[in-house]
N, C-alpha and C positions, 0 to 999 in steps of 0.2 A: 468668246472664251469657251473652251470645251467645258462640259459639265464637271468632269473630274478635276479640272483646274480651279474650280470655284470652292470657296469655303463650304464645308458641309452644311452649315446653317442656311446659307444662300441657296444651295441646291434643294434642301428640304422645303424652303419657302417657295421656290419655283414649282416644285411638284404640287404643292398645296394650292397654287393659284388656279382659278377657274379658266384655264386655257387648255387647248388640246395637247400641248407638249411643253415640258416633258411629261410623259405619261407612263403607262404600264411597261412598254418596251424599254424605255430608257431606264426605268427603275430595275427591271429584270437584268439589264446589261450591267448596271452598276453593282447590283447584288452579285452577279457572277464575278465581276472584277474583285469585289471584296473577298469572295470565296478563294479566288486565286491568290490573293495576298496572304490569306491564312495558310494556304498550302505552302507558299514560298517561305513563310516564316518558319514553318515546321521542318523545313530542311529536306526537300526532295533530292534525289540523286542528280536530277537534271533541272536545276532551278531556272535556267534560261528558257526552257520550254514553258514552264508555268508562268514566268514573267511575261513571255510573249502572249500567252493566252489571256492573261490579265489585261495587258495593253489592248489586245484586240477587243475584248469585252467592253472596256472603257470607251473605246472609239465607237463601238456600235451604239452606245447611248445617244451620241449626237446624230449618227446616221439614222437611227430610228425616229428621232424627233423631226429631222429634216424630211424623211419619207412621209411621215404622217401629216406634216404641215402641207406637203404637196397635195395630199388627198383633200384636206380642208380647203385649200385654195381652189382646186378644181371644182369642188362642190359649190363654193361661193360664186365662181365664175360661170357656173351652169354648163361646164364642159364635161366631156367624158372623164370618168374617174378610173377607168379600167387600168390604164398604165400605171397611174399613181398607186392604186390599190395593190397592183402586182408587186411594185417595189416595196410598199408597206407590208407586204407578206414575206418577201424575201429577206428583209432585214431581221425580223424576229426569228425566222428560220435559222439564220446564221447565229443569232444569240443563243437559240436552243442548242445548236451544234457545239458552239464554244463552251457553253455552260456544262453540257454533258461530258465534254472532254476534260474540263476542270474537275468534274466529279470523278472521272476515271483516275486522274492524277491523284486526287485526294484519297481514293480508296487504296491506291498503291502505297502512298505515304502512311496511311493508317496501318496497313499490314506490315510494313517494313521499318517504319520510323520509330522514334523514341516514344516510349509510353508516356512521358511527361507532357507531350503535345497532343495526345489523342483527343482531348476535349476540343481543342482548336480545330483539329482535322475533322472531327465529327461535325462540328459547326459548319465547316467549309462544305462538307458533303451535303448537309441539309440545305444550305443556302444555294449550292449549285443545282441541286435537284429542284428546288423551288423556282429558281430562275429558268431552268429548262421547262418546267411545267407551265410557268407563266407565259413565256415566249411562245410555246406551242399553242396555248389557248388563243393567243393573238393571231397566230397563223390560221387557226380554224375559223375564227371570227372573220378575218379578212377574206379568206377563200369563200366563205358563205356569202359575203357581200359582193363577190365578183372579182376578187383579186388573185386569180390563178386557179390551177386545177387541184382536184382532190389528191393528186400525187404529193403535193406539198404538205397536206395534212398527214398523209402516211409517213412522210419523212420526219415530220415533227414528232409524231407518236413514237417513231423508232428512237429518236433522241431521248424521249421520256423513258423508254424502256432501258436505254443504255445508262442513264443517270440512276434509275431505280436499281439496276443490277449492281452498279458501282457501290451504292449505299448498302445493299444486301451483302456484298462481298466483304464489307467492313463490319459486318455484324449488326447493321442497323435496320 
């Protein structure tokens, strides 16, 4: 069962278990999906795009857990972890990209939307930026461990900059 299909309490319990997954990447992805939900609730001009981003973020939670589980399995088997680490780097990079785009959508809704939902949209902006930063940190950690080139870190940092700029455009 996908993480987002579980009751919230069960997901929280899974995160708290002393297991490798779900971990930081899955939590960042779910956080981005929550941010997208707030943006969708606030009524963007193009709700389908925000809904699509939210679904993508939610799916990345499971992809991240699966990718990191492959790293753990490779380490336990004593085999090369390079390919698994590279995949475990690519998924959080996609989480960062998705979350940054959610932040961009939130900034647009903040600027053009109803004043009555600004608190929700500001929350979405902050959550999306936090998800972007969290996922980007995982990219950096995994690259340092041998999971890809420094170009991936540069791309992750560019997503952080985009999310930060979105927040600043909304006066935050």
